[in-house]
PAVOMI-852999 format. One line per 10 residues: number of its first residue (from 1); their letters; for each residue x, y, z of N, C-alpha, C. Coordinates in steps of 0.001 Angstrom, whole numbers, padded with zeros to 6 digits. Layout:
! PAVOMI-852999
NUM = a = X/Y/Z/X/Y/Z/X/Y/Z; ...
! end
This chain:
! PAVOMI-852999
1 = mksnlehmns = 077114/003560/019743/075721/003984/019721/074842/002826/020201; 073876/003114/021072/073013/002073/021632/071922/001676/020647; 071588/000365/020638/070438/-000091/019872/069178/000363/020591; 068053/000296/019903/066785/000688/020531/066511/-000136/021784; 066801/-001447/021725/066539/-002306/022873/067467/-001965/024037; 068735/-001714/023761/069653/-001307/024818/069186/000001/025448; 068690/000906/024613/068167/002181/025106/066973/001945/026037; 066084/001016/025679/064909/000724/026500/065322/000129/027846; 066423/-000607/027870/066840/-001295/029083/067793/-000475/029950; 068219/000676/029464/069103/001513/030264/068283/002405/031188
11 = khqhngfiir = 068976/003098/032069/068301/003997/032999/067985/005319/032302; 066823/005886/032611/066427/007191/032094/066022/008057/033272; 066415/009324/033232/066040/010227/034314/064960/011186/033860; 064078/011537/034783/062999/012492/034554/062815/013264/035854; 063345/014476/035909/063241/015323/037105/063718/014616/038377; 064834/013911/038285/065376/013221/039450/064840/011813/039658; 063797/011452/038926/063237/010105/038994/063930/009261/037936; 064311/008049/038300/065021/007155/037377/064087/006026/036963; 063934/005832/035665/063190/004691/035118/064226/003633/034755; 064037/002435/035288/064957/001338/034987/064214/000013/035069
21 = qltledneqm = 064845/-001031/034539/064239/-002360/034596/064195/-002891/036018; 063154/-003662/036291/063018/-004366/037561/064165/-005364/037703; 064732/-005464/038896/065737/-006481/039194/065155/-007438/040232; 065816/-008567/040420/065366/-009523/041437/065334/-008869/042825; 066280/-007990/043073/066349/-007315/044370/065162/-006377/044593; 064481/-005971/043523/063340/-005049/043620/062027/-005758/043934; 061993/-007083/043814/060738/-007826/043938/059946/-007448/045185; 060592/-007515/046341/059840/-007294/047576/059413/-005838/047739; 060281/-004900/047378/059916/-003491/047515/058761/-003125/046578; 058801/-003630/045354/057709/-003334/044416/056441/-004060/044840
31 = aeiirlvsne = 056560/-005279/045344/055385/-006008/045834/054739/-005249/046989; 055555/-004656/047837/055022/-003872/048953/054272/-002638/048449; 054784/-001997/047408/054082/-000847/046807/052736/-001305/046252; 052725/-002427/045547/051480/-002943/044962/050477/-003263/046067; 050939/-003889/047141/050036/-004203/048257/049522/-002929/048933; 050388/-001968/049143/050011/-000708/049794/048958/000044/048979; 049196/000182/047677/048250/000886/046809/046944/000109/046710; 047029/-001201/046603/045823/-002028/046528/044997/-001878/047802; 045659/-001882/048940/044970/-001701/050212/044311/-000319/050280; 045010/000680/049774/044481/002050/049743/043143/002111/049007
41 = ygfsenegyg = 043011/001319/047955/041792/001321/047144/040832/000181/047491; 041180/-000632/048472/040298/-001708/048898/040354/-002955/048033; 041457/-003163/047312/041612/-004353/046478/042277/-005452/047300; 041605/-006570/047424/042089/-007682/048230/042954/-008626/047395; 043918/-009272/048064/044772/-010255/047381/043991/-011477/046932; 042845/-011756/047548/042090/-012942/047134/040929/-012574/046213; 040986/-011395/045642/039983/-010983/044657/040641/-010938/043281; 039874/-010600/042275/040364/-010594/040906/041066/-009316/040501; 042121/-008936/041231/042930/-007763/040910/044391/-008176/040779; 045223/-007295/040229/046630/-007588/040006/047397/-007976/041255
51 = vsdlakkpls = 047021/-007450/042409/047724/-007768/043647/047648/-009259/043968; 046618/-009935/043504/046478/-011369/043786/047566/-012190/043100; 048169/-011666/042026/049244/-012389/041335/050471/-012564/042229; 050691/-011618/043127/051880/-011662/043985/051854/-012827/044961; 050661/-013316/045286/050551/-014454/046193/051050/-015731/045528; 051073/-015749/044197/051474/-016943/043451/052971/-016975/043149; 053524/-015830/042698/054918/-015792/042245/055488/-014395/042462; 056823/-014278/042568/057427/-012943/042652/057187/-012172/041347; 057147/-010869/041433/056848/-010023/040281/057766/-010297/039091; 059054/-010462/039335/059997/-010666/038227/059700/-011941/037445
61 = hyyknevsgy = 059041/-012906/038052/058713/-014158/037368/057838/-013915/036131; 056979/-012914/036193/056038/-012643/035108/056689/-011967/033905; 057933/-011539/034036/058567/-010740/032983/059920/-011319/032575; 059994/-012646/032457/061264/-013306/032173/061551/-013493/030684; 060534/-013468/029829/060829/-013739/028421/061196/-012447/027685; 061690/-012594/026474/062231/-011439/025738/061176/-010465/025230; 059911/-010818/025273/058862/-009892/024826/058060/-009337/025999; 058617/-009444/027192/058008/-008897/028400/059010/-007963/029069; 058493/-007052/029837/059377/-006176/030596/058617/-005490/031713; 059317/-005201/032778/058739/-004435/033874/059769/-003399/034277
71 = wvieyqgklv = 059312/-002163/034403/060195/-001065/034757/059715/-000421/036042; 060669/000018/036833/060364/000695/038086/060839/002137/037982; 060267/002954/038840/060740/004333/038970/061335/004458/040365; 062551/004943/040382/063316/005084/041614/063555/006569/041872; 063462/006945/043140/063762/008316/043527/064560/008277/044822; 065737/008849/044777/066640/008882/045931/066843/007491/046537; 067040/006502/045651/067346/005147/046079/066176/004281/046480; 064960/004816/046408/063772/004035/046777/062818/003953/045595; 062147/002811/045476/061151/002653/044421/059888/003411/044798; 059271/004047/043789/058021/004775/044012/056894/004274/043116
81 = ggagispies = 057232/003395/042161/056199/002854/041288/056782/001983/040205; 055878/001430/039382/056318/000569/038294/055175/000192/037384; 055528/-000383/036230/054547/-000873/035258/055243/-001849/034321; 054439/-002726/033708/055011/-003730/032824/054205/-003978/031572; 054845/-004693/030659/054245/-005137/029399/054499/-006627/029281; 053468/-007360/028882/053625/-008792/028660/052623/-009232/027599; 052955/-010268/026830/051986/-010762/025845/050736/-011273/026540; 049617/-011174/025863/048371/-011756/026362/048528/-013266/026338; 048145/-013902/027420/048226/-015361/027479/047010/-015963/026795; 047157/-016206/025500/046075/-016771/024699/046684/-017428/023474
91 = ndvrtvcelq = 046177/-018574/023118/046707/-019278/021948/046327/-018612/020638; 045228/-017869/020615/044769/-017282/019359/045152/-015813/019208; 045841/-015241/020184/046258/-013846/020097/047774/-013786/020248; 048463/-013337/019212/049924/-013279/019272/050464/-011855/019098; 049624/-010925/018727/050098/-009571/018451/049596/-008550/019467; 048953/-009033/020533/048411/-008140/021549/049177/-008342/022855; 049622/-007229/023429/050267/-007277/024732/049345/-006596/025736; 049735/-006669/026995/048940/-006050/028046/049825/-005116/028870; 049341/-003917/029128/049967/-003006/030074/049498/-003454/031447; 050453/-003780/032322/050114/-004468/033571/050737/-003821/034800
101 = kmyflsntrg = 050066/-004037/035894/050604/-003757/037228/051265/-002385/037338; 050525/-001350/036923/051013/000009/037078/050523/000539/038420; 051470/000759/039312/051177/001227/040663/052178/002304/041039; 051688/003357/041701/052544/004440/042189/052153/004804/043610; 053141/005103/044435/052867/005609/045769/052076/006909/045655; 051218/007165/046620/050314/008320/046537/051044/009651/046403; 052200/009800/047041/052894/011081/046977/053598/011341/045651; 053568/010365/044740/054183/010570/043423/053147/010645/042300; 051892/010485/042642/050846/010584/041617/050642/012044/041232; 050310/012269/039977/050068/013628/039498/051333/014345/039044
111 = lglgqklseh = 052461/013653/039021/053719/014266/038607/054081/013947/037151; 053219/013215/036460/053498/012841/035072/054278/011552/034936; 054555/010879/036049/055344/009650/035995/054584/008505/035337; 053277/008425/035579/052471/007378/034957/052492/007483/033446; 052373/008692/032943/052411/008887/031494/053786/008538/030947; 054839/009007/031626/056201/008733/031178/056468/007229/031143; 056071/006534/032204/056318/005094/032280/055444/004324/031289; 054196/004743/031124/053310/004101/030141/053883/004238/028740; 054341/005421/028403/054937/005634/027082/056173/004771/026895; 056964/004630/027941/058144/003760/027899/057720/002317/027594
121 = clnfakmkgf = 056695/001849/028303/056186/000487/028092/055627/000312/026681; 054871/001275/026201/054270/001177/024869/055334/001206/023780; 056385/001984/023959/057490/001990/022995/058182/000634/022951; 058373/000021/024101/058941/-001328/024163/058051/-002302/023390; 056736/-002216/023608/055787/-003115/022937/055863/-002960/021420; 055946/-001730/020956/056068/-001494/019504/057345/-002123/018972; 058460/-001935/019694/059738/-002497/019256/059699/-004016/019200; 058866/-004627/020029/058751/-006084/020055/057736/-006599/019037; 057117/-005694/018274/056240/-006113/017194/054774/-006270/017553; 054379/-005861/018740/052963/-005927/019090/052190/-004863/018307
131 = thcylettav = 050979/-005199/017895/050150/-004258/017135/049100/-003577/017991; 048779/-004174/019144/047775/-003609/020044/048201/-003832/021495; 047752/-002918/022342/047986/-003060/023778/046635/-003034/024480; 046440/-003977/025357/045207/-004176/026103/045478/-003870/027569; 044448/-003479/028289/044567/-003340/029734/043210/-003506/030373; 043249/-003817/031650/042040/-003914/032457/042228/-003007/033661; 041186/-002250/033981/041235/-001351/035125/039866/-001312/035779; 039715/-000470/036750/038456/-000361/037459/038102/001118/037633; 036824/001398/037748/036334/002775/037844/036854/003489/039092; 037259/002755/040098/037797/003359/041320/039080/004142/041011
141 = lkgayhlykk = 039822/003691/040012/041093/004323/039652/040857/005414/038605; 040218/006469/039016/039831/007545/038092/041030/008181/037386; 042091/008453/038128/043281/009054/037533/043903/008160/036480; 043970/006869/036765/044529/005921/035801/043654/005866/034548; 042345/005835/034749/041429/005792/033605/041644/007014/032707; 041750/008183/033285/041955/009402/032486/043302/009365/031765; 044320/008822/032412/045617/008674/031759/045503/007746/030554; 044837/006621/030730/044709/005666/029627/043967/006294/028439; 042931/007055/028730/042201/007752/027650/043133/008746/026949; 043912/009481/027718/044851/010461/027166/045892/009779/026274
151 = lgfeeinqri = 046275/008566/026636/047254/007803/025856/046658/007163/024606; 045328/007255/024449/044695/006708/023249/044023/005363/023420; 043901/004880/024639/043181/003628/024873/041684/003898/024744; 040976/002928/024185/039523/003023/024045/038878/001825/024724; 037713/002058/025307/036997/000964/025964/036501/-000040/024937; 036566/-001309/025313/036033/-002391/024498/035095/-003218/025370; 034306/-004094/024755/033286/-004852/025489/033663/-006280/025826; 034798/-006756/025314/035131/-008165/025510/036561/-008317/026013; 036739/-009200/026974/038080/-009482/027492/038935/-010141/026414; 040213/-009890/026481/041173/-010545/025599/042060/-011404/026489
161 = gntghsncei = 042101/-012683/026218/042903/-013586/027034/042271/-013800/028396; 043034/-014428/029283/042545/-014715/030630/043543/-014173/031644; 043357/-012944/032061/044286/-012307/032989/044054/-012732/034428; 042850/-013219/034737/042511/-013567/036111/042071/-012384/036943; 041926/-011229/036318/041547/-010010/037038/040075/-009686/036781; 039233/-010596/037186/037798/-010515/036878/037087/-009332/037512; 037651/-008724/038550/037007/-007579/039180/037329/-006259/038496; 038194/-006298/037510/038491/-005106/036722/037442/-005030/035613; 036508/-004107/035776/035353/-004063/034882/035556/-003209/033633; 036618/-002435/033567/036869/-001595/032392/037962/-002242/031560
171 = lmlkall = 037646/-002543/030327/038556/-003194/029396/038912/-002173/028315; 040194/-002039/027999/040618/-001005/027048/041661/-001567/026082; 041701/-000968/024894/042615/-001412/023853/043152/-000192/023108; 044404/-000273/022702/045044/000805/021942/045805/000186/020780; 045611/000745/019596/046419/000338/018446/047804/000936/018606; 048827/000149/018350/050212/000617/018428/050704/000863/017005; 050636/002081/016573/051006/002415/015202/052391/002984/015126
! end
């Protein structure tokens, strides 16, 4: 019988789509998805959005410790999206994680994959002992905003930690009960 953590790290299927952990081999393909989606919405790599992180380090670098994770969704051998969880980088916050870098190719949006992957990430966060999940988004991403509200995230007025994503004007928090 698998432990909860082994279950989180194994592959899961949803209507032919496979949710699995990011591998080193996925770095460039997922980075290309992030760049493509960012370009679609007009987010520049030298602005305060998640795509700017890729200029500094490969995606897998951000999810190397045991309380972080990034999962991709694969369909017919190709990646179509991904999302991650990582602790907030702050000395005074130890129980808050951040839902990060959720990007999907346009032809896979609206299929319920964002909700499925978000729930996967939030379950991982709960198993790791986080009490709250934070995220930053922008009003341009209307579909993402509605998903976050549906998942129970509420808008807050103050940033938590220093994500470097200063152009994301909507700050949200969810209690993980």
